[in-house]
Structures are given as structure tokens and as C-alpha cells.
TIZA-541327 format. One line per 5 residues: their letters; for each residue x, y, z of N, C-alpha, C. Coordinates in steps of 0.1 Angstrom, whole numbers, plus 5000, padded with zeros to 4 digits. Atoms other than C-alpha are relative to their C-alpha. Layout:
TIZA-541327
a = X,Y,Z,X,Y,Z,X,Y,Z | ...
***
This chain:
TIZA-541327
mnlff = 4990,5001,4990,7958,9032,8441,4999,5012,5010 | 5000,4989,4990,7958,9052,8474,5013,5006,5002 | 4987,4993,4999,7985,9078,8472,5003,5005,5014 | 4999,4994,4986,7979,9088,8508,5000,4988,5010 | 4999,5012,4991,7985,9053,8523,5009,5004,5012
rkkyp = 4992,4998,4988,7997,9057,8559,5006,4987,5005 | 4993,5012,4996,8023,9032,8570,4995,4996,5014 | 5005,5005,4987,8011,9010,8599,5012,4996,5008 | 4989,5004,4992,8037,9009,8626,4996,4990,5010 | 5002,5010,4991,8041,8981,8651,4993,5005,5013
efwqk = 5007,4996,4988,8020,8982,8683,5008,5007,5010 | 4991,4993,4989,8049,8991,8706,5003,5014,4996 | 4998,4986,5004,8055,9022,8685,4988,5008,5002 | 5012,4993,4998,8019,9032,8685,4997,5003,5014 | 5002,4998,4985,8017,9028,8723,5009,5012,5004
yaatf = 4990,4989,4997,8048,9050,8726,4995,5013,4995 | 5004,4987,5007,8035,9077,8702,4988,5005,5007 | 5013,4996,4994,8001,9077,8720,5003,5008,5013 | 4998,4993,4988,8017,9089,8752,5003,5015,4999 | 4997,4986,5003,8026,9122,8736,4987,5008,4998
kekts = 5013,4993,5001,7989,9130,8733,4995,5003,5014 | 5004,4998,4986,7986,9129,8771,5004,5014,5005 | 4997,4987,4994,7985,9162,8790,5011,4999,5010 | 4989,5001,4991,8018,9168,8808,5001,5013,5009 | 4999,4989,4991,8025,9191,8838,5011,5010,4995
asiqe = 4989,4990,5003,8045,9223,8834,5009,5002,5011 | 4992,4999,4988,8059,9219,8869,5012,4990,4998 | 4988,5009,5001,8095,9206,8869,4999,4989,5010 | 5001,5010,4989,8087,9187,8901,4991,4989,4996 | 5010,5010,5004,8059,9168,8884,5003,4993,4986
irfvi = 4996,5006,5013,8077,9160,8851,5009,4988,5003 | 4991,5012,4999,8092,9125,8847,5011,5002,4990 | 4988,5000,5008,8127,9127,8834,5006,4986,4999 | 4993,5012,5002,8145,9097,8820,5015,5003,4996 | 4986,4998,5003,8183,9099,8822,5006,4988,4994
fdtet = 4996,5012,5007,8199,9076,8797,5014,5001,4994 | 4986,5001,5006,8232,9065,8782,5000,4987,4992 | 4997,5012,5008,8243,9041,8755,5015,4997,5000 | 4986,5004,5003,8275,9022,8751,5000,4994,4986 | 5000,5003,5014,8285,9017,8715,5013,4994,4996
tgldf = 4987,5006,5005,8311,8999,8694,5010,5011,4996 | 4991,4989,5004,8325,9033,8685,4992,5013,4998 | 5006,4987,5001,8317,9069,8676,4996,5004,4985 | 5003,4998,5014,8310,9065,8639,4985,4996,4997 | 5014,5003,5002,8272,9068,8632,4998,4990,4988
kkdni = 5002,5008,5012,8276,9050,8598,5003,4985,5002 | 4996,5014,4999,8292,9018,8610,4999,4994,5014 | 5000,5006,4986,8290,9015,8648,4985,4998,5004 | 5012,5004,4995,8262,9000,8668,4999,5002,5015 | 5002,5000,4986,8246,9001,8702,5003,4987,5007
lsmga = 4997,5012,4992,8260,8976,8727,4991,4998,5011 | 5009,5000,4989,8239,8985,8756,4993,5014,5002 | 5006,4988,4997,8215,9011,8769,4995,4999,5015 | 5004,5000,4986,8208,9021,8805,4992,5013,5002 | 5009,4988,4997,8181,9045,8819,4995,4999,5014
vavln = 5006,5000,4987,8168,9056,8852,4991,5012,5001 | 5010,4989,5000,8138,9078,8860,5003,5009,5012 | 4999,4990,4990,8139,9110,8880,4986,5007,5001 | 5013,4994,4998,8107,9125,8895,5001,5007,5014 | 5001,4993,4988,8102,9152,8921,5014,5001,5007
ssilv = 4986,4999,4995,8140,9157,8926,5005,4988,5006 | 4995,5012,4994,8145,9121,8934,5003,4990,4989 | 4996,5010,5009,8163,9093,8915,4992,4987,5004 | 5008,5012,4997,8139,9063,8913,5008,4988,4996 | 4991,5011,5004,8164,9035,8914,4992,4988,4995
adsle = 5008,5011,5004,8136,9009,8911,4994,5002,4986 | 5005,4997,5013,8124,9026,8880,5011,5002,4990 | 4988,4999,5009,8153,9018,8857,5000,4989,4990 | 5000,5010,5011,8162,8998,8826,5015,4998,4996 | 4987,5003,5006,8193,8981,8813,4999,4989,4990
cfvhq = 5000,5010,5011,8196,8962,8780,5013,4998,4993 | 4988,5003,5008,8225,8945,8763,4996,4994,4987 | 5004,5004,5014,8222,8941,8725,5010,4990,4994 | 4993,5011,5006,8233,8910,8707,5009,5006,4988 | 4991,4996,5011,8263,8916,8684,5007,4988,4993
ttfdk = 4993,5011,5007,8279,8895,8657,5015,5001,5001 | 4985,4998,4999,8314,8910,8660,5003,5010,5012 | 4996,4992,4989,8333,8927,8688,5014,5006,4998 | 4987,4994,5001,8362,8952,8689,5007,4999,5013 | 4993,5002,4988,8387,8942,8715,5004,5013,5007
ktvei = 4995,4987,4995,8399,8978,8719,4988,5007,5008 | 5011,4993,4993,8364,8991,8729,4995,4991,5012 | 5003,5008,4988,8359,8961,8753,5007,5005,5012 | 4991,4995,4989,8387,8976,8774,4993,5012,5007 | 5007,4988,4994,8365,9007,8779,4987,4996,5006
hgirk = 5013,5002,4994,8330,8994,8784,4998,4986,5006 | 5000,5013,4993,8338,8958,8795,4989,4990,4995 | 5010,5009,5005,8310,8942,8774,5006,4991,4990 | 4994,5010,5008,8322,8910,8759,4989,4993,4992 | 5010,5007,5009,8306,8888,8732,4992,4990,5008
egihk = 5006,5011,4992,8299,8861,8758,4998,5005,5014 | 5001,4998,4985,8288,8861,8795,4989,5009,5005 | 5011,4991,4996,8259,8886,8795,4988,4996,4991 | 5011,5003,5008,8224,8878,8784,4996,5012,4991 | 5002,4989,5009,8217,8898,8753,4987,4998,4992
iseek = 5012,5001,5008,8186,8906,8732,5002,5007,4987 | 4999,4993,5013,8180,8918,8697,4999,5015,5001 | 5001,4985,4999,8183,8955,8689,4985,5004,4999 | 5014,4997,5001,8146,8955,8680,4993,4999,5014 | 5005,5002,4987,8137,8941,8714,5005,5010,5010
aiqef = 4994,4990,4991,8160,8965,8732,4993,5014,4997 | 5007,4987,5004,8144,8995,8713,4986,4999,5006 | 5014,5001,4995,8109,8982,8722,5000,5002,5015 | 4999,4999,4986,8119,8979,8759,5003,5015,5004 | 4996,4986,4997,8134,9014,8759,4988,5009,4998
ldftk = 5011,4991,5003,8103,9030,8743,4989,4997,5010 | 5010,5003,4990,8080,9011,8767,5003,5006,5014 | 4995,4994,4988,8101,9024,8796,4999,5015,5000 | 4998,4985,5001,8106,9060,8784,4987,5007,4999 | 5013,4993,5003,8071,9069,8771,5003,5014,4996
navlv = 4999,4986,5004,8068,9107,8769,5009,5008,5009 | 4991,4993,4991,8094,9115,8795,5010,5009,4993 | 4990,4992,5005,8119,9142,8790,5014,4993,5002 | 4988,5007,4999,8152,9126,8781,5012,5009,5003 | 4988,4993,4995,8184,9137,8798,5013,4992,4998
ghhid = 4987,5007,5001,8220,9128,8790,5012,5009,4999 | 4989,4992,5002,8255,9140,8788,5005,4998,4985 | 4998,5000,5014,8263,9149,8752,4990,4991,4993 | 5011,5008,5004,8229,9135,8745,4997,4999,4985 | 5002,5001,5015,8229,9143,8708,5005,4987,4994
fdvqm = 4994,5013,5005,8252,9113,8702,4991,4989,5003 | 5008,5011,4996,8230,9089,8721,4987,5000,4992 | 5013,4999,5008,8198,9102,8704,5002,4996,4986 | 4997,5004,5014,8214,9099,8670,5002,4985,4998 | 4999,5015,5001,8224,9063,8677,4987,4993,5001
mnial = 5013,5006,4999,8189,9055,8688,4991,5002,4988 | 5007,4997,5012,8174,9072,8658,5004,4992,4988 | 4995,5009,5010,8196,9052,8635,4994,4986,5002 | 5005,5013,4997,8185,9020,8652,4985,5000,4997 | 5015,4999,5004,8148,9031,8648,4999,5000,4985
knlgl = 5001,4999,5015,8154,9039,8611,5002,4986,4995 | 4998,5013,5004,8168,9004,8607,4988,4991,5001 | 5012,5008,4998,8135,8991,8619,4988,5006,4993 | 5011,4993,5008,8115,9014,8596,4991,5009,5008 | 5008,4991,4990,8104,9037,8625,5005,5014,4999
pnlkn = 4996,4985,4999,8105,9075,8629,5010,5002,5012 | 4991,4996,4989,8129,9093,8652,4993,5001,5014 | 5005,4998,4986,8124,9096,8690,4992,5013,5000 | 5008,4988,5000,8097,9121,8698,5002,5008,5013 | 4998,4993,4987,8109,9131,8733,5008,5013,5000
ttldt = 4991,4988,4998,8122,9165,8744,5013,4995,5007 | 4987,5004,4994,8159,9162,8753,5007,5012,5007 | 4991,4991,4993,8182,9180,8777,5014,4995,5001 | 4986,5005,4999,8220,9179,8778,5006,5006,5013 | 4994,4995,4988,8238,9182,8811,5012,5009,4998
gnlhk = 4990,4990,5004,8267,9199,8794,4995,5014,4998 | 5006,4987,5002,8245,9227,8783,4994,5006,5013 | 5006,4996,4987,8227,9228,8817,5011,5006,5009 | 4989,4995,4991,8261,9232,8835,5004,5014,4995 | 4996,4987,5006,8270,9261,8811,4991,5011,5005
ktmid = 5009,4990,4995,8239,9279,8824,5004,5006,5014 | 4995,4996,4987,8256,9281,8858,5012,5009,4999 | 4987,4993,5002,8286,9299,8843,4997,5014,4994 | 5001,4987,5005,8291,9336,8835,5005,5001,4986 | 4994,5000,5013,8314,9330,8805,5001,4986,4995
ttdah = 4999,5013,5006,8309,9299,8784,5007,4999,4987 | 4993,5000,5012,8331,9308,8756,5010,4988,4999 | 4992,5012,5002,8347,9276,8743,5000,4990,5011 | 5001,5010,4989,8335,9257,8773,4995,4987,4995 | 5004,5013,5004,8333,9220,8768,5004,4991,5011
fslde = 4998,5008,4988,8330,9195,8796,4997,4985,4997 | 5003,5015,5000,8334,9157,8797,4992,4997,5012 | 5007,5005,4988,8313,9137,8821,5009,4999,5012 | 4991,5001,4989,8343,9130,8842,5004,5013,5006 | 4997,4987,4995,8351,9167,8845,4989,5005,5008
llkiy = 5011,4995,4993,8316,9175,8856,4998,4992,5013 | 5001,5008,4988,8315,9146,8881,5010,5006,5011 | 4990,4994,4990,8347,9161,8897,4995,5014,5005 | 5005,4987,4996,8332,9196,8897,4989,4999,5011 | 5011,5002,4991,8301,9184,8915,5002,4990,5011
niaph = 4996,5010,4989,8319,9160,8938,4992,4987,5000 | 5008,5012,5001,8302,9129,8925,5011,4989,4997 | 4991,5011,5002,8322,9097,8929,4997,4992,4987 | 5003,5006,5013,8326,9080,8894,4999,4985,5001 | 5002,5015,5000,8314,9045,8903,4993,4995,4987
drhns = 5006,5007,5012,8305,9022,8874,5000,5009,4987 | 4999,4993,5012,8318,9045,8847,5002,4991,4988 | 5000,5007,5012,8315,9033,8811,4992,4987,5001 | 5011,5010,5000,8286,9011,8820,4987,5008,4998 | 5011,4991,5004,8254,9024,8805,4991,5003,5011
lgdaf = 5009,4997,4989,8232,9020,8836,5008,5008,5010 | 4992,4993,4990,8261,9032,8858,5001,5015,4996 | 4998,4986,5005,8267,9063,8836,4986,5007,5001 | 5013,4993,4998,8229,9070,8836,4998,5004,5014 | 5002,4997,4985,8228,9069,8874,5009,5012,5004
ltaql = 4991,4989,4997,8259,9092,8876,4994,5013,4994 | 5005,4988,5006,8243,9116,8851,4987,5005,5007 | 5012,4996,4992,8211,9116,8871,5004,5008,5012 | 4995,4992,4988,8230,9127,8902,5005,5014,4995 | 4995,4987,5005,8247,9154,8881,4988,5009,4996
flkii = 5012,4993,5005,8214,9165,8866,4993,5007,5012 | 5007,4994,4988,8198,9170,8901,5008,5011,5007 | 4991,4989,4994,8228,9190,8914,5000,5012,4992 | 5000,4988,5008,8228,9213,8884,4986,5007,5001 | 5013,4995,4999,8190,9217,8886,4998,5008,5014
kklsk = 5001,4993,4987,8193,9226,8923,5008,5013,5000 | 4992,4988,5001,8220,9252,8915,4993,5010,4992 | 5007,4991,5009,8200,9267,8887,4987,5006,5006 | 5013,4996,4994,8168,9269,8908,5002,5011,5010 | 4998,4990,4990,8184,9293,8932,4998,5014,4995
nntls = 5001,4987,5006,8183,9322,8908,4990,5001,4988 | 5008,5001,5012,8158,9311,8881,4987,4992,5004 | 5012,5008,5000,8122,9299,8878,5001,4990,4988 | 4996,5010,5010,8128,9267,8860,4988,4995,4992 | 5010,5005,5009,8108,9255,8830,5008,4991,4990
iaylk = 4994,5008,5011,8115,9230,8802,5006,5009,4990 | 4995,4990,5010,8118,9259,8778,5013,5006,5004 | 4987,4994,4996,8145,9275,8799,5011,4990,5000 | 4989,5010,4999,8164,9243,8805,5005,4996,4986 | 4997,5004,5013,8163,9235,8768,5008,5011,4992
rpakr = 4994,4989,5007,8175,9269,8757,5015,5000,5001 | 4985,5001,5000,8212,9270,8747,5005,5011,5010 | 4993,4991,4991,8235,9286,8773,5005,5012,4993 | 4995,4988,5006,8244,9322,8766,5016,5000,4999 | 4986,4999,5002,8279,9327,8752,5005,5014,5000
igli = 4995,4987,4999,8298,9357,8763,5013,5002,4992 | 4987,4996,5007,8325,9375,8743,5000,4996,4985 | 5000,5003,5015,8314,9363,8708,4994,5011,4992 | 5005,4989,5008,8308,9387,8680,4987,4995,4993
***
């Protein structure tokens, strides 16, 4: 018996994983960012599911509207309370299986740097969906717009910002809120404004952007 048997993953995962072997640029302007968001049935990792996912690419300080993705995932049950927030009903929108949605997301994302607001939640939901398919976690580098905004501040003690708060701070009209693609597009605008602000006093790199913001006044 071969004790070192390596599990064979489906072709779409192999194609996705192979993109991380490609050489990537160190220049922020040449890096492909994918700003993404998920709408879910709730905030409980153990019982809630992904309803939809939206993503849009950013390259060379531009939002590539034509380079975007939106998937709605088929559900067997719906919570009427959450429908009031995200507007996704059981009927009326063409939906695909979670496996197909994951496949489309990986095909779209490839080795891009993922950006989101409170992105840890979205990544965790995606990783649970991947685990349900017998697949490893996402391999992408991730950036959080909340952390990026804190880098623009002198004192970040106890600072915590909702997406709506940051949209207001950066004068971005909140069109299509609580829609996965709409939120991804809003977050892309936010990301570019924060990057522009940070670039005035810093030489930007992925390592710098990923580093947690300094917290002043803590022991």
C-alpha cells in the first residue's frame, strides 16, 4: 500500500493552483487585484452558506468593469429576514450549484491578490465551501480595506470601520449596497482611494499593504 498517495484534485483546482507557479510583478501597478464580496445566509460559519459572490478586477489603478464575475448559488431554504438585507429570493434569479460557483470564482481569480472589506469572513466562507468539496483553502494573498484605511491614521486604537462608514469618509455614493457585485465595485473604489492616499507618503508593496496597521497607545 502506498502511504504517500497524493490526492488527485479536479482539473479546475489544478489549473488554479498552477497559476501560483507563475512569476508575478512586484510593482503595485502591474499586479492584478480582485476585489470580492459574498452575500451569505448569516454570519455563522458552522450553519450558514454563500448566497452569491461578486468580484471585479483592478489593474494599474483602474477598475476593469468588463473583467467581473457574479454568481448566485442555489439554496434549498431561505431566511426571510436576510432576504430583506440582500434581496436574493429563492426564485427569480438563475442560480448554479456551489461547486460550479466555486469553479467560476477560481477560474476568474487565478493568482490575483484578493481584496475585501472584513475579508477574513468572506475568505472563511469560501474555504468552508472548498472544504465541502474536498479541496484545500484559497492560496491567494489577501488585503483588507479596513486595515488599509487604518494605515492612513495616526492613532488606530480601538478603530473599527464598517463599509458604510468608509464609503462616507471617502465620499463614495453607496449604490447597490448588500449586492455582492455592487459591494465589490464599491470596495474597489474604496481600495483605489486608500491606495492613492497611502502612496503620497509611502513606497507601496504588497508586504507593506498586508502588514497590520500600527496601534498607538497600547502597552
